[in-house]
Structure formats: structure tokens, C-alpha cells
A tleap script that builds the chain and sets N, CA, C and O, in Angstrom:
source leaprc.protein.ff14SB
mol = sequence {
  NMET LYS THR MET LYS THR ILE CYS VAL ILE
  ASP GLY GLN GLY GLY GLY ILE GLY SER ALA
  VAL ILE LYS LYS ILE LYS GLU MET TYR GLU
  GLU THR LEU GLU ILE ILE ALA LEU GLY THR
  ASN ALA ILE ALA THR ALA GLN MET LEU LYS
  SER ARG ALA ASN LYS GLY ALA SER GLY GLU
  ASN ALA ILE VAL ARG THR VAL GLN GLN VAL
  ASP CYS VAL ILE GLY PRO ILE SER ILE LEU
  MET ALA HIE SER MET MET GLY GLU VAL THR
  PRO ARG MET ALA GLU ALA ILE ALA VAL CYS
  ASP ALA ARG LYS PHE LEU ILE PRO LEU THR
  GLN GLU ASN ILE GLU ILE ALA GLY LEU SER
  ALA GLY PRO LEU PRO HIE LEU ILE ASP ASP
  LEU LEU GLU ASN HIE LEU LYS HIE PHE LEU
  THR GLN LYS CPRO
}
set mol.1.N position { 19.397 32.370 118.673 }
set mol.1.CA position { 18.698 32.975 117.550 }
set mol.1.C position { 19.516 32.787 116.285 }
set mol.1.O position { 20.719 33.046 116.273 }
set mol.2.N position { 18.869 32.339 115.229 }
set mol.2.CA position { 19.518 32.054 113.959 }
set mol.2.C position { 19.737 33.354 113.185 }
set mol.2.O position { 18.791 34.104 112.948 }
set mol.3.N position { 20.974 33.617 112.797 }
set mol.3.CA position { 21.268 34.853 112.078 }
set mol.3.C position { 21.568 34.623 110.608 }
set mol.3.O position { 21.279 35.478 109.770 }
set mol.4.N position { 22.137 33.490 110.297 }
set mol.4.CA position { 22.540 33.209 108.928 }
set mol.4.C position { 21.548 32.230 108.310 }
set mol.4.O position { 21.067 31.318 108.982 }
set mol.5.N position { 21.245 32.421 107.032 }
set mol.5.CA position { 20.345 31.500 106.332 }
set mol.5.C position { 21.043 30.156 106.131 }
set mol.5.O position { 22.253 30.089 105.918 }
set mol.6.N position { 20.252 29.100 106.203 }
set mol.6.CA position { 20.756 27.750 106.007 }
set mol.6.C position { 20.185 27.185 104.716 }
set mol.6.O position { 18.971 27.140 104.514 }
set mol.7.N position { 21.088 26.758 103.854 }
set mol.7.CA position { 20.707 26.186 102.574 }
set mol.7.C position { 21.101 24.717 102.567 }
set mol.7.O position { 22.217 24.353 102.937 }
set mol.8.N position { 20.180 23.896 102.146 }
set mol.8.CA position { 20.418 22.470 102.052 }
set mol.8.C position { 20.521 22.120 100.570 }
set mol.8.O position { 19.605 22.400 99.797 }
set mol.9.N position { 21.622 21.515 100.180 }
set mol.9.CA position { 21.791 21.053 98.804 }
set mol.9.C position { 21.694 19.532 98.829 }
set mol.9.O position { 22.449 18.861 99.533 }
set mol.10.N position { 20.754 18.996 98.052 }
set mol.10.CA position { 20.506 17.559 98.028 }
set mol.10.C position { 20.873 17.008 96.661 }
set mol.10.O position { 20.500 17.566 95.630 }
set mol.11.N position { 21.612 15.902 96.667 }
set mol.11.CA position { 21.968 15.240 95.420 }
set mol.11.C position { 22.220 13.765 95.696 }
set mol.11.O position { 22.333 13.350 96.850 }
set mol.12.N position { 22.305 12.995 94.651 }
set mol.12.CA position { 22.547 11.570 94.774 }
set mol.12.C position { 23.558 11.110 93.761 }
set mol.12.O position { 24.264 11.917 93.156 }
set mol.13.N position { 23.626 9.804 93.578 }
set mol.13.CA position { 24.567 9.167 92.666 }
set mol.13.C position { 25.970 9.708 92.910 }
set mol.13.O position { 26.516 9.450 93.982 }
set mol.14.N position { 26.586 10.435 91.995 }
set mol.14.CA position { 27.955 10.924 92.193 }
set mol.14.C position { 28.065 12.287 92.833 }
set mol.14.O position { 29.171 12.721 93.158 }
set mol.15.N position { 26.950 12.981 93.026 }
set mol.15.CA position { 26.969 14.286 93.672 }
set mol.15.C position { 27.466 15.432 92.804 }
set mol.15.O position { 27.766 16.507 93.322 }
set mol.16.N position { 27.559 15.226 91.501 }
set mol.16.CA position { 28.103 16.248 90.608 }
set mol.16.C position { 27.284 17.518 90.538 }
set mol.16.O position { 27.847 18.613 90.542 }
set mol.17.N position { 25.981 17.401 90.476 }
set mol.17.CA position { 25.123 18.590 90.409 }
set mol.17.C position { 25.237 19.364 91.713 }
set mol.17.O position { 25.434 20.579 91.696 }
set mol.18.N position { 25.115 18.680 92.838 }
set mol.18.CA position { 25.217 19.334 94.140 }
set mol.18.C position { 26.564 19.996 94.338 }
set mol.18.O position { 26.636 21.099 94.879 }
set mol.19.N position { 27.632 19.346 93.911 }
set mol.19.CA position { 28.973 19.924 94.034 }
set mol.19.C position { 29.092 21.211 93.241 }
set mol.19.O position { 29.642 22.198 93.730 }
set mol.20.N position { 28.579 21.206 92.020 }
set mol.20.CA position { 28.635 22.409 91.181 }
set mol.20.C position { 27.842 23.555 91.806 }
set mol.20.O position { 28.275 24.707 91.772 }
set mol.21.N position { 26.685 23.236 92.374 }
set mol.21.CA position { 25.863 24.266 93.030 }
set mol.21.C position { 26.606 24.848 94.228 }
set mol.21.O position { 26.666 26.067 94.389 }
set mol.22.N position { 27.163 23.998 95.056 }
set mol.22.CA position { 27.856 24.463 96.265 }
set mol.22.C position { 29.059 25.325 95.909 }
set mol.22.O position { 29.264 26.371 96.525 }
set mol.23.N position { 29.857 24.915 94.935 }
set mol.23.CA position { 31.019 25.713 94.508 }
set mol.23.C position { 30.590 27.108 94.101 }
set mol.23.O position { 31.220 28.092 94.486 }
set mol.24.N position { 29.524 27.199 93.324 }
set mol.24.CA position { 29.049 28.500 92.837 }
set mol.24.C position { 28.496 29.350 93.989 }
set mol.24.O position { 28.739 30.556 94.037 }
set mol.25.N position { 27.763 28.736 94.904 }
set mol.25.CA position { 27.244 29.488 96.052 }
set mol.25.C position { 28.404 30.035 96.881 }
set mol.25.O position { 28.379 31.193 97.296 }
set mol.26.N position { 29.411 29.211 97.119 }
set mol.26.CA position { 30.575 29.646 97.907 }
set mol.26.C position { 31.316 30.782 97.214 }
set mol.26.O position { 31.804 31.694 97.882 }
set mol.27.N position { 31.410 30.742 95.875 }
set mol.27.CA position { 32.044 31.839 95.139 }
set mol.27.C position { 31.274 33.138 95.337 }
set mol.27.O position { 31.876 34.194 95.532 }
set mol.28.N position { 29.959 33.067 95.289 }
set mol.28.CA position { 29.129 34.270 95.367 }
set mol.28.C position { 28.951 34.788 96.791 }
set mol.28.O position { 28.982 35.997 97.021 }
set mol.29.N position { 28.764 33.874 97.750 }
set mol.29.CA position { 28.358 34.282 99.095 }
set mol.29.C position { 29.389 33.981 100.173 }
set mol.29.O position { 29.192 34.335 101.335 }
set mol.30.N position { 30.471 33.339 99.804 }
set mol.30.CA position { 31.542 32.968 100.732 }
set mol.30.C position { 30.956 32.284 101.960 }
set mol.30.O position { 30.270 31.271 101.822 }
set mol.31.N position { 31.204 32.805 103.146 }
set mol.31.CA position { 30.737 32.153 104.376 }
set mol.31.C position { 29.544 32.872 105.011 }
set mol.31.O position { 29.344 32.786 106.222 }
set mol.32.N position { 28.755 33.579 104.202 }
set mol.32.CA position { 27.591 34.280 104.748 }
set mol.32.C position { 26.361 33.387 104.850 }
set mol.32.O position { 25.345 33.787 105.419 }
set mol.33.N position { 26.451 32.175 104.298 }
set mol.33.CA position { 25.363 31.199 104.351 }
set mol.33.C position { 25.902 29.894 104.906 }
set mol.33.O position { 27.064 29.550 104.686 }
set mol.34.N position { 25.063 29.173 105.619 }
set mol.34.CA position { 25.442 27.826 106.031 }
set mol.34.C position { 24.901 26.859 104.984 }
set mol.34.O position { 23.708 26.861 104.683 }
set mol.35.N position { 25.784 26.037 104.434 }
set mol.35.CA position { 25.381 25.071 103.416 }
set mol.35.C position { 25.521 23.668 103.983 }
set mol.35.O position { 26.595 23.253 104.419 }
set mol.36.N position { 24.397 22.948 103.963 }
set mol.36.CA position { 24.373 21.563 104.411 }
set mol.36.C position { 24.234 20.676 103.174 }
set mol.36.O position { 23.278 20.808 102.411 }
set mol.37.N position { 25.186 19.786 102.987 }
set mol.37.CA position { 25.154 18.839 101.877 }
set mol.37.C position { 24.457 17.565 102.339 }
set mol.37.O position { 24.900 16.917 103.287 }
set mol.38.N position { 23.371 17.210 101.669 }
set mol.38.CA position { 22.669 15.974 101.981 }
set mol.38.C position { 22.710 15.076 100.758 }
set mol.38.O position { 22.158 15.406 99.708 }
set mol.39.N position { 23.366 13.945 100.907 }
set mol.39.CA position { 23.460 12.996 99.812 }
set mol.39.C position { 22.541 11.817 100.031 }
set mol.39.O position { 22.322 11.378 101.160 }
set mol.40.N position { 22.010 11.314 98.939 }
set mol.40.CA position { 21.234 10.087 99.048 }
set mol.40.C position { 22.168 8.917 99.329 }
set mol.40.O position { 21.722 7.834 99.708 }
set mol.41.N position { 23.474 9.143 99.140 }
set mol.41.CA position { 24.486 8.130 99.442 }
set mol.41.C position { 25.762 8.838 99.903 }
set mol.41.O position { 25.900 10.050 99.737 }
set mol.42.N position { 26.683 8.082 100.478 }
set mol.42.CA position { 27.907 8.659 101.048 }
set mol.42.C position { 28.823 9.273 99.992 }
set mol.42.O position { 29.504 10.260 100.270 }
set mol.43.N position { 28.851 8.712 98.797 }
set mol.43.CA position { 29.705 9.266 97.738 }
set mol.43.C position { 29.234 10.664 97.356 }
set mol.43.O position { 30.048 11.577 97.224 }
set mol.44.N position { 27.941 10.835 97.179 }
set mol.44.CA position { 27.405 12.162 96.833 }
set mol.44.C position { 27.709 13.163 97.938 }
set mol.44.O position { 28.098 14.296 97.656 }
set mol.45.N position { 27.537 12.763 99.182 }
set mol.45.CA position { 27.824 13.660 100.303 }
set mol.45.C position { 29.299 14.039 100.326 }
set mol.45.O position { 29.633 15.210 100.504 }
set mol.46.N position { 30.177 13.070 100.149 }
set mol.46.CA position { 31.626 13.339 100.162 }
set mol.46.C position { 32.006 14.326 99.071 }
set mol.46.O position { 32.806 15.232 99.306 }
set mol.47.N position { 31.443 14.163 97.882 }
set mol.47.CA position { 31.752 15.091 96.782 }
set mol.47.C position { 31.295 16.509 97.123 }
set mol.47.O position { 32.006 17.474 96.844 }
set mol.48.N position { 30.114 16.637 97.722 }
set mol.48.CA position { 29.608 17.962 98.068 }
set mol.48.C position { 30.422 18.583 99.201 }
set mol.48.O position { 30.622 19.798 99.223 }
set mol.49.N position { 30.892 17.766 100.138 }
set mol.49.CA position { 31.750 18.283 101.209 }
set mol.49.C position { 33.080 18.786 100.644 }
set mol.49.O position { 33.629 19.765 101.149 }
set mol.50.N position { 33.599 18.136 99.614 }
set mol.50.CA position { 34.831 18.602 98.953 }
set mol.50.C position { 34.638 19.972 98.309 }
set mol.50.O position { 35.598 20.715 98.106 }
set mol.51.N position { 33.399 20.293 97.993 }
set mol.51.CA position { 33.080 21.594 97.394 }
set mol.51.C position { 32.857 22.678 98.448 }
set mol.51.O position { 32.401 23.778 98.135 }
set mol.52.N position { 33.180 22.357 99.691 }
set mol.52.CA position { 33.171 23.297 100.817 }
set mol.52.C position { 31.816 23.516 101.472 }
set mol.52.O position { 31.561 24.593 102.012 }
set mol.53.N position { 30.944 22.514 101.436 }
set mol.53.CA position { 29.729 22.602 102.252 }
set mol.53.C position { 30.165 22.673 103.709 }
set mol.53.O position { 31.201 22.118 104.077 }
set mol.54.N position { 29.381 23.351 104.538 }
set mol.54.CA position { 29.736 23.499 105.950 }
set mol.54.C position { 29.615 22.194 106.726 }
set mol.54.O position { 30.400 21.929 107.637 }
set mol.55.N position { 28.629 21.384 106.363 }
set mol.55.CA position { 28.477 20.068 106.965 }
set mol.55.C position { 27.675 19.200 106.020 }
set mol.55.O position { 27.089 19.682 105.051 }
set mol.56.N position { 27.659 17.908 106.317 }
set mol.56.CA position { 26.949 17.008 105.427 }
set mol.56.C position { 26.512 15.743 106.129 }
set mol.56.O position { 27.033 15.380 107.183 }
set mol.57.N position { 25.551 15.085 105.525 }
set mol.57.CA position { 25.049 13.812 106.034 }
set mol.57.C position { 24.469 13.036 104.862 }
set mol.57.O position { 24.182 13.592 103.802 }
set mol.58.N position { 24.306 11.740 105.082 }
set mol.58.CA position { 23.818 10.861 104.009 }
set mol.58.C position { 22.622 10.052 104.458 }
set mol.58.O position { 22.470 9.730 105.637 }
set mol.59.N position { 21.777 9.730 103.496 }
set mol.59.CA position { 20.714 8.774 103.719 }
set mol.59.C position { 19.351 9.359 104.014 }
set mol.59.O position { 19.172 10.565 104.183 }
set mol.60.N position { 18.398 8.443 104.066 }
set mol.60.CA position { 16.995 8.814 104.209 }
set mol.60.C position { 16.706 9.613 105.476 }
set mol.60.O position { 16.107 10.686 105.401 }
set mol.61.N position { 17.113 9.119 106.617 }
set mol.61.CA position { 16.767 9.803 107.856 }
set mol.61.C position { 17.402 11.194 107.940 }
set mol.61.O position { 16.774 12.140 108.415 }
set mol.62.N position { 18.634 11.311 107.484 }
set mol.62.CA position { 19.305 12.617 107.497 }
set mol.62.C position { 18.541 13.623 106.642 }
set mol.62.O position { 18.378 14.778 107.035 }
set mol.63.N position { 18.077 13.192 105.485 }
set mol.63.CA position { 17.327 14.091 104.599 }
set mol.63.C position { 15.978 14.430 105.211 }
set mol.63.O position { 15.600 15.600 105.267 }
set mol.64.N position { 15.255 13.425 105.666 }
set mol.64.CA position { 13.913 13.647 106.229 }
set mol.64.C position { 13.965 14.613 107.403 }
set mol.64.O position { 13.115 15.497 107.512 }
set mol.65.N position { 14.947 14.460 108.278 }
set mol.65.CA position { 15.042 15.320 109.466 }
set mol.65.C position { 15.564 16.720 109.139 }
set mol.65.O position { 15.039 17.712 109.645 }
set mol.66.N position { 16.574 16.801 108.314 }
set mol.66.CA position { 17.249 18.081 108.087 }
set mol.66.C position { 16.400 19.062 107.281 }
set mol.66.O position { 16.419 20.259 107.566 }
set mol.67.N position { 15.657 18.585 106.284 }
set mol.67.CA position { 14.881 19.523 105.466 }
set mol.67.C position { 13.829 20.271 106.282 }
set mol.67.O position { 13.328 21.309 105.849 }
set mol.68.N position { 13.499 19.757 107.441 }
set mol.68.CA position { 12.529 20.429 108.316 }
set mol.68.C position { 13.129 21.644 109.022 }
set mol.68.O position { 12.398 22.453 109.595 }
set mol.69.N position { 14.454 21.774 108.983 }
set mol.69.CA position { 15.128 22.802 109.778 }
set mol.69.C position { 15.847 23.865 108.956 }
set mol.69.O position { 16.508 24.736 109.522 }
set mol.70.N position { 15.732 23.811 107.632 }
set mol.70.CA position { 16.494 24.739 106.786 }
set mol.70.C position { 15.583 25.789 106.163 }
set mol.70.O position { 14.360 25.651 106.148 }
set mol.71.N position { 16.212 26.837 105.652 }
set mol.71.CA position { 15.454 27.913 105.005 }
set mol.71.C position { 15.180 27.610 103.537 }
set mol.71.O position { 14.183 28.062 102.976 }
set mol.72.N position { 16.069 26.847 102.926 }
set mol.72.CA position { 16.011 26.660 101.486 }
set mol.72.C position { 16.581 25.297 101.117 }
set mol.72.O position { 17.549 24.838 101.722 }
set mol.73.N position { 15.976 24.652 100.120 }
set mol.73.CA position { 16.450 23.383 99.589 }
set mol.73.C position { 16.753 23.571 98.110 }
set mol.73.O position { 15.941 24.121 97.366 }
set mol.74.N position { 17.930 23.111 97.688 }
set mol.74.CA position { 18.321 23.179 96.283 }
set mol.74.C position { 18.702 21.781 95.823 }
set mol.74.O position { 19.388 21.053 96.540 }
set mol.75.N position { 18.262 21.407 94.637 }
set mol.75.CA position { 18.642 20.113 94.078 }
set mol.75.C position { 17.995 19.904 92.729 }
set mol.75.O position { 17.189 20.721 92.284 }
set mol.76.N position { 18.347 18.810 92.076 }
set mol.76.CA position { 17.684 18.483 90.812 }
set mol.76.C position { 16.217 18.157 91.076 }
set mol.76.O position { 15.867 17.708 92.167 }
set mol.77.N position { 15.381 18.375 90.105 }
set mol.77.CA position { 13.939 18.167 90.289 }
set mol.77.C position { 13.617 16.739 90.721 }
set mol.77.O position { 12.580 16.499 91.340 }
set mol.78.N position { 14.477 15.812 90.406 }
set mol.78.CA position { 14.213 14.417 90.745 }
set mol.78.C position { 14.206 14.144 92.249 }
set mol.78.O position { 13.791 13.064 92.669 }
set mol.79.N position { 14.656 15.097 93.069 }
set mol.79.CA position { 14.584 14.873 94.518 }
set mol.79.C position { 13.140 14.846 95.013 }
set mol.79.O position { 12.875 14.423 96.138 }
set mol.80.N position { 12.203 15.298 94.168 }
set mol.80.CA position { 10.786 15.239 94.525 }
set mol.80.C position { 10.091 13.984 93.990 }
set mol.80.O position { 8.891 13.801 94.194 }
set mol.81.N position { 10.846 13.126 93.307 }
set mol.81.CA position { 10.258 11.956 92.654 }
set mol.81.C position { 10.690 10.673 93.362 }
set mol.81.O position { 11.869 10.318 93.364 }
set mol.82.N position { 9.726 9.991 93.956 }
set mol.82.CA position { 10.031 8.713 94.600 }
set mol.82.C position { 10.640 7.752 93.594 }
set mol.82.O position { 10.185 7.650 92.455 }
set mol.83.N position { 11.668 7.055 94.029 }
set mol.83.CA position { 12.358 6.033 93.244 }
set mol.83.C position { 13.230 6.593 92.127 }
set mol.83.O position { 13.720 5.830 91.295 }
set mol.84.N position { 13.432 7.894 92.089 }
set mol.84.CA position { 14.305 8.476 91.064 }
set mol.84.C position { 15.764 8.246 91.432 }
set mol.84.O position { 16.059 7.635 92.459 }
set mol.85.N position { 16.652 8.719 90.620 }
set mol.85.CA position { 18.097 8.535 90.787 }
set mol.85.C position { 18.423 7.051 90.974 }
set mol.85.O position { 19.148 6.663 91.891 }
set mol.86.N position { 17.867 6.238 90.080 }
set mol.86.CA position { 18.073 4.785 90.103 }
set mol.86.C position { 17.620 4.164 91.425 }
set mol.86.O position { 18.203 3.186 91.893 }
set mol.87.N position { 16.578 4.743 92.019 }
set mol.87.CA position { 16.013 4.198 93.247 }
set mol.87.C position { 16.565 4.795 94.518 }
set mol.87.O position { 16.134 4.418 95.607 }
set mol.88.N position { 17.522 5.731 94.413 }
set mol.88.CA position { 18.129 6.303 95.618 }
set mol.88.C position { 17.180 7.218 96.382 }
set mol.88.O position { 17.297 7.334 97.602 }
set mol.89.N position { 16.246 7.871 95.698 }
set mol.89.CA position { 15.289 8.742 96.388 }
set mol.89.C position { 14.104 7.887 96.811 }
set mol.89.O position { 13.334 7.410 95.977 }
set mol.90.N position { 13.974 7.704 98.103 }
set mol.90.CA position { 12.882 6.880 98.625 }
set mol.90.C position { 11.598 7.701 98.663 }
set mol.90.O position { 11.649 8.931 98.637 }
set mol.91.N position { 10.450 7.034 98.723 }
set mol.91.CA position { 9.196 7.778 98.851 }
set mol.91.C position { 9.194 8.698 100.074 }
set mol.91.O position { 8.659 9.805 100.020 }
set mol.92.N position { 9.784 8.244 101.161 }
set mol.92.CA position { 9.832 9.060 102.383 }
set mol.92.C position { 10.672 10.327 102.168 }
set mol.92.O position { 10.298 11.401 102.639 }
set mol.93.N position { 11.791 10.211 101.468 }
set mol.93.CA position { 12.619 11.387 101.163 }
set mol.93.C position { 11.847 12.373 100.296 }
set mol.93.O position { 11.775 13.561 100.610 }
set mol.94.N position { 11.269 11.875 99.204 }
set mol.94.CA position { 10.549 12.744 98.275 }
set mol.94.C position { 9.417 13.480 98.982 }
set mol.94.O position { 9.213 14.674 98.759 }
set mol.95.N position { 8.684 12.771 99.830 }
set mol.95.CA position { 7.579 13.403 100.551 }
set mol.95.C position { 8.094 14.457 101.531 }
set mol.95.O position { 7.539 15.554 101.600 }
set mol.96.N position { 9.136 14.143 102.280 }
set mol.96.CA position { 9.674 15.095 103.259 }
set mol.96.C position { 10.149 16.374 102.578 }
set mol.96.O position { 9.923 17.471 103.089 }
set mol.97.N position { 10.798 16.238 101.441 }
set mol.97.CA position { 11.277 17.414 100.712 }
set mol.97.C position { 10.090 18.214 100.185 }
set mol.97.O position { 10.059 19.439 100.302 }
set mol.98.N position { 9.115 17.517 99.603 }
set mol.98.CA position { 7.958 18.190 99.010 }
set mol.98.C position { 7.143 18.966 100.036 }
set mol.98.O position { 6.659 20.057 99.735 }
set mol.99.N position { 6.982 18.428 101.242 }
set mol.99.CA position { 6.096 19.063 102.218 }
set mol.99.C position { 6.811 19.972 103.216 }
set mol.99.O position { 6.149 20.659 103.994 }
set mol.100.N position { 8.132 19.993 103.211 }
set mol.100.CA position { 8.822 20.849 104.189 }
set mol.100.C position { 8.526 22.320 103.886 }
set mol.100.O position { 8.201 22.680 102.755 }
set mol.101.N position { 8.643 23.148 104.902 }
set mol.101.CA position { 8.353 24.570 104.756 }
set mol.101.C position { 9.440 25.352 104.020 }
set mol.101.O position { 9.210 26.491 103.611 }
set mol.102.N position { 10.608 24.762 103.849 }
set mol.102.CA position { 11.715 25.455 103.188 }
set mol.102.C position { 11.345 25.810 101.755 }
set mol.102.O position { 10.599 25.090 101.092 }
set mol.103.N position { 11.881 26.933 101.294 }
set mol.103.CA position { 11.727 27.307 99.884 }
set mol.103.C position { 12.543 26.320 99.061 }
set mol.103.O position { 13.671 25.990 99.427 }
set mol.104.N position { 11.983 25.850 97.957 }
set mol.104.CA position { 12.659 24.866 97.125 }
set mol.104.C position { 13.037 25.479 95.783 }
set mol.104.O position { 12.208 26.081 95.100 }
set mol.105.N position { 14.299 25.315 95.422 }
set mol.105.CA position { 14.790 25.731 94.116 }
set mol.105.C position { 15.277 24.474 93.413 }
set mol.105.O position { 16.260 23.859 93.828 }
set mol.106.N position { 14.585 24.101 92.352 }
set mol.106.CA position { 14.848 22.835 91.685 }
set mol.106.C position { 15.473 23.068 90.312 }
set mol.106.O position { 15.044 23.938 89.555 }
set mol.107.N position { 16.474 22.287 90.017 }
set mol.107.CA position { 17.151 22.368 88.734 }
set mol.107.C position { 16.468 21.358 87.803 }
set mol.107.O position { 16.351 20.181 88.144 }
set mol.108.N position { 16.019 21.815 86.636 }
set mol.108.CA position { 15.220 20.940 85.762 }
set mol.108.C position { 16.066 19.928 84.990 }
set mol.108.O position { 16.061 19.904 83.759 }
set mol.109.N position { 16.785 19.102 85.730 }
set mol.109.CA position { 17.550 18.009 85.131 }
set mol.109.C position { 17.080 16.718 85.765 }
set mol.109.O position { 16.927 16.639 86.984 }
set mol.110.N position { 16.854 15.717 84.957 }
set mol.110.CA position { 16.443 14.423 85.478 }
set mol.110.C position { 16.822 13.330 84.499 }
set mol.110.O position { 16.821 13.541 83.286 }
set mol.111.N position { 17.143 12.173 85.025 }
set mol.111.CA position { 17.394 11.005 84.181 }
set mol.111.C position { 16.114 10.196 84.009 }
set mol.111.O position { 16.096 9.188 83.303 }
set mol.112.N position { 15.071 10.633 84.644 }
set mol.112.CA position { 13.804 9.907 84.580 }
set mol.112.C position { 13.137 10.186 83.239 }
set mol.112.O position { 13.556 11.080 82.503 }
set mol.113.N position { 12.121 9.435 82.931 }
set mol.113.CA position { 11.398 9.573 81.674 }
set mol.113.C position { 10.328 10.660 81.813 }
set mol.113.O position { 9.142 10.418 81.590 }
set mol.114.N position { 10.779 11.870 82.191 }
set mol.114.CA position { 9.874 12.979 82.444 }
set mol.114.C position { 10.401 14.217 81.722 }
set mol.114.O position { 11.592 14.521 81.783 }
set mol.115.N position { 9.515 14.918 81.049 }
set mol.115.CA position { 9.865 16.193 80.443 }
set mol.115.C position { 8.931 17.246 81.018 }
set mol.115.O position { 7.745 16.987 81.221 }
set mol.116.N position { 9.462 18.425 81.277 }
set mol.116.CA position { 8.657 19.516 81.812 }
set mol.116.C position { 8.419 20.508 80.676 }
set mol.116.O position { 9.349 21.157 80.197 }
set mol.117.N position { 7.192 20.613 80.265 }
set mol.117.CA position { 6.843 21.488 79.150 }
set mol.117.C position { 7.098 22.947 79.533 }
set mol.117.O position { 6.891 23.346 80.679 }
set mol.118.N position { 7.542 23.719 78.576 }
set mol.118.CA position { 7.736 25.147 78.808 }
set mol.118.C position { 9.127 25.518 79.271 }
set mol.118.O position { 9.446 26.704 79.356 }
set mol.119.N position { 9.959 24.545 79.572 }
set mol.119.CA position { 11.324 24.835 79.990 }
set mol.119.C position { 12.266 24.650 78.820 }
set mol.119.O position { 12.147 23.701 78.046 }
set mol.120.N position { 13.201 25.571 78.706 }
set mol.120.CA position { 14.208 25.392 77.666 }
set mol.120.C position { 15.400 24.670 78.278 }
set mol.120.O position { 15.815 24.967 79.399 }
set mol.121.N position { 15.934 23.735 77.539 }
set mol.121.CA position { 17.090 22.983 78.021 }
set mol.121.C position { 18.329 23.866 77.968 }
set mol.121.O position { 18.465 24.718 77.089 }
set mol.122.N position { 19.202 23.656 78.896 }
set mol.122.CA position { 20.453 24.401 78.911 }
set mol.122.C position { 21.501 23.607 79.647 }
set mol.122.O position { 21.176 22.675 80.382 }
set mol.123.N position { 22.759 23.965 79.459 }
set mol.123.CA position { 23.809 23.256 80.181 }
set mol.123.C position { 23.749 23.558 81.680 }
set mol.123.O position { 23.278 24.618 82.091 }
set mol.124.N position { 24.229 22.619 82.480 }
set mol.124.CA position { 24.176 22.753 83.936 }
set mol.124.C position { 24.741 24.081 84.434 }
set mol.124.O position { 24.101 24.714 85.274 }
set mol.125.N position { 25.903 24.541 83.965 }
set mol.125.CA position { 26.417 25.818 84.489 }
set mol.125.C position { 25.452 26.994 84.278 }
set mol.125.O position { 25.351 27.876 85.131 }
set mol.126.N position { 24.745 27.005 83.141 }
set mol.126.CA position { 23.781 28.085 82.892 }
set mol.126.C position { 22.566 27.965 83.809 }
set mol.126.O position { 22.037 28.967 84.290 }
set mol.127.N position { 22.130 26.724 84.044 }
set mol.127.CA position { 20.997 26.513 84.947 }
set mol.127.C position { 21.350 26.948 86.371 }
set mol.127.O position { 20.526 27.544 87.064 }
set mol.128.N position { 22.567 26.649 86.798 }
set mol.128.CA position { 23.001 27.049 88.142 }
set mol.128.C position { 23.106 28.562 88.241 }
set mol.128.O position { 22.666 29.150 89.229 }
set mol.129.N position { 23.685 29.198 87.230 }
set mol.129.CA position { 23.772 30.667 87.226 }
set mol.129.C position { 22.382 31.288 87.328 }
set mol.129.O position { 22.177 32.230 88.094 }
set mol.130.N position { 21.426 30.765 86.557 }
set mol.130.CA position { 20.059 31.281 86.603 }
set mol.130.C position { 19.452 31.086 87.984 }
set mol.130.O position { 18.814 31.994 88.515 }
set mol.131.N position { 19.644 29.911 88.566 }
set mol.131.CA position { 19.119 29.631 89.897 }
set mol.131.C position { 19.656 30.635 90.921 }
set mol.131.O position { 18.897 31.177 91.724 }
set mol.132.N position { 20.953 30.875 90.888 }
set mol.132.CA position { 21.566 31.763 91.879 }
set mol.132.C position { 21.246 33.226 91.629 }
set mol.132.O position { 20.929 33.966 92.560 }
set mol.133.N position { 21.328 33.643 90.379 }
set mol.133.CA position { 21.117 35.061 90.055 }
set mol.133.C position { 19.647 35.481 90.115 }
set mol.133.O position { 19.333 36.567 90.603 }
set mol.134.N position { 18.760 34.643 89.630 }
set mol.134.CA position { 17.363 35.050 89.491 }
set mol.134.C position { 16.430 34.512 90.567 }
set mol.134.O position { 15.292 34.966 90.683 }
set mol.135.N position { 16.895 33.560 91.344 }
set mol.135.CA position { 16.008 32.965 92.346 }
set mol.135.C position { 16.580 33.055 93.757 }
set mol.135.O position { 15.949 33.627 94.645 }
set mol.136.N position { 17.765 32.496 93.970 }
set mol.136.CA position { 18.341 32.496 95.314 }
set mol.136.C position { 18.632 33.914 95.790 }
set mol.136.O position { 18.357 34.247 96.943 }
set mol.137.N position { 19.176 34.739 94.929 }
set mol.137.CA position { 19.492 36.119 95.317 }
set mol.137.C position { 18.231 36.848 95.783 }
set mol.137.O position { 18.256 37.551 96.794 }
set mol.138.N position { 17.143 36.681 95.056 }
set mol.138.CA position { 15.877 37.310 95.437 }
set mol.138.C position { 15.380 36.765 96.776 }
set mol.138.O position { 14.932 37.529 97.631 }
set mol.139.N position { 15.459 35.458 96.957 }
set mol.139.CA position { 15.040 34.825 98.205 }
set mol.139.C position { 15.830 35.357 99.390 }
set mol.139.O position { 15.263 35.625 100.449 }
set mol.140.N position { 17.135 35.509 99.216 }
set mol.140.CA position { 17.992 35.949 100.317 }
set mol.140.C position { 17.795 37.420 100.681 }
set mol.140.O position { 18.079 37.825 101.809 }
set mol.141.N position { 17.319 38.204 99.747 }
set mol.141.CA position { 17.119 39.638 100.019 }
set mol.141.C position { 15.698 39.984 100.431 }
set mol.141.O position { 15.409 41.137 100.753 }
set mol.142.N position { 14.806 38.998 100.425 }
set mol.142.CA position { 13.423 39.237 100.865 }
set mol.142.C position { 13.379 39.545 102.356 }
set mol.142.O position { 14.172 39.012 103.132 }
set mol.143.N position { 12.476 40.380 102.738 }
set mol.143.CA position { 12.223 40.632 104.158 }
set mol.143.C position { 11.423 39.468 104.711 }
set mol.143.O position { 10.530 38.959 104.034 }
set mol.144.N position { 11.734 39.023 105.959 }
set mol.144.CA position { 10.987 37.888 106.531 }
set mol.144.C position { 9.540 38.183 106.769 }
set mol.144.O position { 8.804 37.319 107.244 }
savepdb mol mol.pdb
quit
């Protein structure tokens, strides 16, 4: 029986966004959550593992399979966009993330030619603080 919530942090390219998210989660929740780092490439995964993720894996199949088994997915909004991150997010990855049952918390940062109306831009640390304080905390305290 699963007792601890499992959070999957997905990132690509250099893994900087995912690393920052994992560091902040570990500061707030220590070892009360299992954090799985999923990188679109090995460099991103390695960076997230350095930030103290509990485990990690890289590539399309790892992402497609793992998102089906977690409680929550966190990453930049581009993880839902096929061919984003300079082509690192495959259509299969984007679809698996979009349709999985896990709750998704997306950071509104993208290098793609997409703007989301109604969102105010802010620096990454502020976006992460908002995600953790106003969204993840509420999700973790909800009754099943």
C-alpha cells in the first residue's frame, strides 16, 4: 500500500527548471514525498538527481510509463507540446503527460512561440514559490 505521495518532475535540455523545483520541494517537504526526476535527456536527469530527487530516468519510454504511476506531475508547460524543447518532447511524451490521471502543475515558461493570455510574467523563483505554496500544498492536503 502506497503511503507517501509520488511527484514526478519533468524537464529537458539542461534540467535547470526541474532542478530548481526539486530543490525547493526538498526544502519544504524533506523526505515526506517521493520525487522522480524524468528528463527528456540524460543531462537533464543528472541535474535533477543532483538536486536530490529520489530516483530518475531519461527518455521517451521512461516518461510515458512513469507518468501513469504518479500522483502529480510538475514541469514547464512545454512538456505538453509535441516537438517543444528543441524537439526533445516527442508527440508520444506530450500525449502521455496530457492524458495521465496525475494532477499536473505546469510552470508557464516556454521557449516556443506561444504566449498564454492572462498570465503575468515573473522570474522562475517566484513561479516556483507560487506553484508550491498555492497549488502543491493544497493538493497534498486534500482528502482522497
